[in-house]
N, C-alpha and C positions, 0 to 999 in steps of 0.2 A: 597295692598301688598299680602294679603292672596290669591287673584286670580292669581297674577303674578307668585307666587312660583310654583303651580302645572303646569303652562304652561312651565316654565323654565325646570322643571323636565321632562315633556313629550318631549320637544324639545331635551334635552340632551340625553334621552333614545333613541329617534328616530335617532339622529346623530350617536350614538354609534352603533346602529343596522345597519345603512347604512355602517358604516366603517367596521364592522365585516363581513358583507355579500357582501362587494364591490358592493353596489348599486344593490342588488337583486341577486347577484351571490352566489353560494355555495363556501365557502372558504375552500380550502384544505391546511392543514398544512403539509409542506414537510421539515422534519428534516434531516440535512446533516452535517457530520463531516468535519471540515475544518482545524484541527490541530492548527497551530499558525497563520494562515492567514485568507483569505476571500474565499468565494466560487469561483470556477473557473469562469472566465468571461463568458465562453460558457454556463455554467449552468444558470447563471443569464439571459443571452441573450435568451436562449430557453424558459425559464419560462415566460419571458416578451412576446415573440412571441405567446406562447400559450394563455396567458391571453388576449392579444390584439385581438386574432382571435376567442375566444370562448365567447359567450354571456351568458353562464350559469355557468361557473366554473372559479374561480380565485385561482391560486396556490400561496401560501405564503411561501417563503423560510425561514427556521429557522436555520441558520448556528450555529453550536456549536463548539466554539474554545476550545483548551486545549488538554489534554492527551487523547488518545483513550480509556483508562480505564475509565476516567470520562464520556466520551460519552456513553460508554456501560452501565454504572451505571444509567445515566439519562434516556436512552432508556428503560432499564429494569424497572425502577421505574414507568415510564409512562405506560408501558404495564400492570404492576401488579396493578396499581391504577385505571385502567379502563379509563384513559384519555390519550391515546397515540396519536401521530401524525397520519395523514391519510396515509402518506408515510414516509419511512426513508431508509437510506443507511446503510448496515451492513459493517463490516470491519474485516480484518484478519481471514477470513473463519469462522466467528461466526454464519453464517446463520442457520446451522443445529441446533444449540443450542436453538434458538427461536422456530424453527419448531418442535423440539422434545417435547417442552412444550406446543405445540398447540397454540402458540402466534402469528402465521402467517397464512395468508389466502393463500391456494394453488393458483397457477396461474389458471385463467379461461382457459377452454379447447382451445379456439381459440388462446390465447396468448402462451400457452404451446406448441401447435402444430407449431406455427410460430417460436418460439425459437428453438425447436428441428430440424425443417427444415433448419434453417439458421446458426446453430452453426458452428464456425470455424472448418474446417476439422482436423487441427492439434491439436486443444485443446478440442475436444468434451468430452473426458474422464475427463479432469481436471475440466471443467466447470460444468458438471453434478455432479461430486463428491462434488464440492463446494456449489452448489445451491439446491441440492436435499436432501430429507430425506425419507427413505423407497421408493425410486424410484419416488417420487412426487416432482415436481419443485415448490419451494416456493418463487422464485424471478427471476427477469430478470438480466442478467449480466450488471453490472454498470461500474466497473473498473478492469482491469487486471494489475497486478503489480508483477514483479520480476526483479532481477538485471542482469546486464552484466557488463563487465569491460570497463570503460571509460579511455582513455589514451590521454595525451597531446602530439600531434604529433610534435609540435615545440620543446618541451623539449626532446623528443626522438631524433630528428635530432641534437639538440645541444649536447646531450650526446653521440652521435655516435652509437646509438642503431638502428638497421635496421628495426626491426619488433616487435610487442607486444608479450608478453609471452604466451606460451601454457601450461606450467606446473607451479606449485607453486615454484619449485626449480628455474626455469628460472626467475620467477617473482621476487624472492628475490634478484637475481643478478642485475636485472634491478632497483629495489628499491634503492639498495646501490649506483648505479651510478647516479640515478636521483635526489637524495636528495642533498641539499646544506646547508652549515653551515656558521656561522659568524666566526670572528677570535678568538672567545672564545670557539668555538666548539658547539655552540647552533644551532639547526636546524632552518633554516629560510625558507626552502622549503621541504615539506614532499615528500619522494619518493612515499608513499602511505598514504592517509588519512584514518585511521582505524575508524570503528564505535565502539567506546569504552565507550560512555556515551549517555545520552538522554533516549528516550523511551526504556525501558528494554526488552520488547518483540522484539523490533527492533534490539537490540544488539544480542539477540539470533538468530534472523532470518539471519542476515548477517554472523554470526558465522557458520551457517549451510553450507554455500558454502565452507568454509575452511575444516570443519570437514568431510563432505561427500567426498570432494576431496581426502582425505586420506583414504577413504574406511569405514568411520564410519557409524554405524546404530544408528538412533536417539532414537528409542523406541522399546520395545519388541512387539511381535505380539498381545498379549492380552491387550496391552495399560496400563500396571500396573507399568512399570519401564523404566525410561530413561537410556540410555546406554552410555552417553558421558563421564562418569568417566572411560575411557578406554585408552589404548595406543594411539588410534587415536585421542581421545579428548585431551590428554596431548600434542600430537604433534601439533595439531591445535592451542592450547592456546600458546604453546611455540613459534610458528610462529609469533604471535602478539607481544609477549614479546621480541623476538629478534629484531623486527623492532623498538620497542620503546626504549629498554635499551641496547641491545648488539651493534647494528649498529647505533642507534640514528638517524634513518631515518624518524621518526615521533616523536612527543612528546605530552604528555598530556596537555601541555600548548598551543599547536598550534590551530589555527582556524581549524574547522573540516568540513568534509562532502562536500556538494554542494557548500557552501560558500568558502571553501578552493580551490576547483577546479575552481570555477568562478573567484576567485581573483588571480589565477595562483600561489597559495601557496601549490599546490599538483600536482603531475604528474599523479597519478593513483587513481582511485576511483571506487568502486562498487556501482551502483545505478540503479534505475528503469528508464524506458524510459521517464518519465515526465521531467527528468532533461534536455533533449534536448529542450523541450519547454521553461523551465525556463531559460536556458542559452541565449535564444534569447533576453531576457530583462535584465538579470543580467550580461551578458558578451557579448554584441552585436558584439564585435570585434572578438569573437571566432566563427569560422565557421566550421560546421560539414564537415568532409572529407578533410579539409584544415589545421585547427589548432587542431582539436581533432577527435578521432575516437572511435568506440564502437566494442568490440570483445567479444567472449564467455569467461566466467570466467575460469581461468586456472584450470586444474585438474591433479591429479596424477594417479587416477584410474577411470575406467568407471562408478563407483558407484556415481560419483559426481552429486549433485543436488543443485538447487537454491530454496530457500523458496519462494513459489508462493502464491499470494493472489488474489482471484477473489471476489470482493465485489458485493453485490446485491442491487437492489432497490426492496423493499418489502412493502406489505400492511398488517398491523396488523389484526388479526382475530376479534378484537373488535373495529376497526376503525369506526368512525361515518359516513364516506362518502365513503364507499368502491366502490360503483358503479362509482362515479365521479373519484375516484383515478385510477381505471382501464381505464377509458376513457383517462385520461392524459397519462398513460403508453402506450396505443395504439398509441396515437399521437406521443409520443417520439420514438417509435419503427419504425416509418416510415423511410425508408432508408436515405432520405435526412436530417432528423433530427438526427437519431442515429449516422450516420457517422460523422456529425459535432461534436456531443458530444464526441465520442471516440477520434477523432483527437485533439479537443480542450483541452481535459483533459490530453493528452499524454498517453492514455491507450493503452496497447497491444490490438490489434483488436480482438474482441471476437465473432463477427458474420461474416460469410463468405463474405457477400456483402461489409463489411468494409475492409476486407483483400484485396479484389479485386479492391478497389478504386485506381485510378491513383496516389493518394498521396503516396501509399505504393509500387509503381512499382519500378523496379531496377533503374530507373532514377528519381524517384519522391523524393519530399522533405523528406518523411518518410521512405526512403529506409533502414535506420538503423534498422527498426523494424524486419527485417529478422533475425537478430542475436538473438533477444529475442524469436522469434517464434520457434527457433531450440534448445533452452536450455532445458535440462532435469530438471524436476520439482519435488519439495517436497511439497505436500499439507498436511496441518495439519490434523491429524486424527479426526474422529467424536467422540470426547470425551468432555463432557461438561466442564471439568476443565482444558483442555489442555492449553488454552490461559493463564490462571492464573499460571499454573505450569511452562510454558516456560518463563513467566515473572520473576518468582523466579530464574530460572537459569540465565537469563540475569542480574539479580541483582548481583549474585555471580561472573559472568564473569567480570562485571564492577569493582568489588572489587579486583579481581585478576589483571586486567589490570592497576589499580592504586596502586598496591602493598600493598593493605590493608589486604590481606590474601594470603597464599601460593598457588601455582598451584594445587597440589594434594589435599590439604585440602579444597580449594575452590570448586573444582569439586565434591569432595566427599560430602561436606555439602550441596552444591547446589542441587545435585541429590537427596540426602536424603530428603530435604525439599520439592522438587518438587514431589517426589514419594508419600509423605504423602498427598499432594494436589490431586494427581491423584486418590488415593484410599480412599478419604474422603467419 
């Protein structure tokens, strides 16, 4: 028995070694935020293809479900502990935050040159702003996300409305006509499904479209004070409250967001392009261009902007396998791989060769993307505490929408607390 035990321990150690190294391969840990779901199937497919084709490297996906704030805390903890993943995706324009603290590896010259050469012509400025710090690129573009207005064409025809709205005033008239109520006056179909709960940074981001449509400025030039406690801010919040409580064209008790639109419980919804991909499985009877369409978000003034997010795929500066990580990145950036990635995730196309793919042509399946590419964008400023601060405002917006605090008091208190975070 004494001789058997060491043999068992050796075999156990050897099997664990083989498992960890994938039979001699270097194992790359790839951490990715997945919200409440699973990794996009295309991401899993591409990782498998790489692993099957490479005899030296094995990429291990590490999906992290939950709130984006929890994801960021997990990433930051791993970076500061000296045990980070070899690759991870950033979110909500937080790339510069890691780069500023020298926690990210700059792109190798060949990859940086490739990215700069192939950036989407329309989005060059936005992408560089999101992925750079001190004019150095610290990641490759992973996912582009911002909203446009989805509208149910069947409901528009049923309600006798000929075309989607171009202004917020016009949209309010549509919302009132599109909503439906039961015999007790309870709304059973929202004219517009508002983002009033959930991830609080997301509440703020959706609010940006309404606020800037009225001409509002989000933050002052030196990034020390939010400016939404203003007449424009009050007008934008009142727009939500009128839908919910004056016209009762939506309700806090209603099913929300993509689920509401897919279940035909809402006629209008502001959402990112990935919803088109999601509707193919969640509402296969809804066809783009027949049952629903996508148009620019309505505006009152030319100052209107939609909050935009360009997430990055990055390599930590203290990653254990940087050379192998960049090898995977180079493989992923091949046009045939990267194009599939962008289309499969429902991303706004970020490199020009993706933009020019037949999928996005005027007659292609992804022709809806033209609307998103022409939207005016708001990019979060390079302030280390901005994400936390806007989350605080989102918290107060939620309280206002649920009538737990008054409009003016909520904006005032939210801005006050957010400003203290900015100036910490």
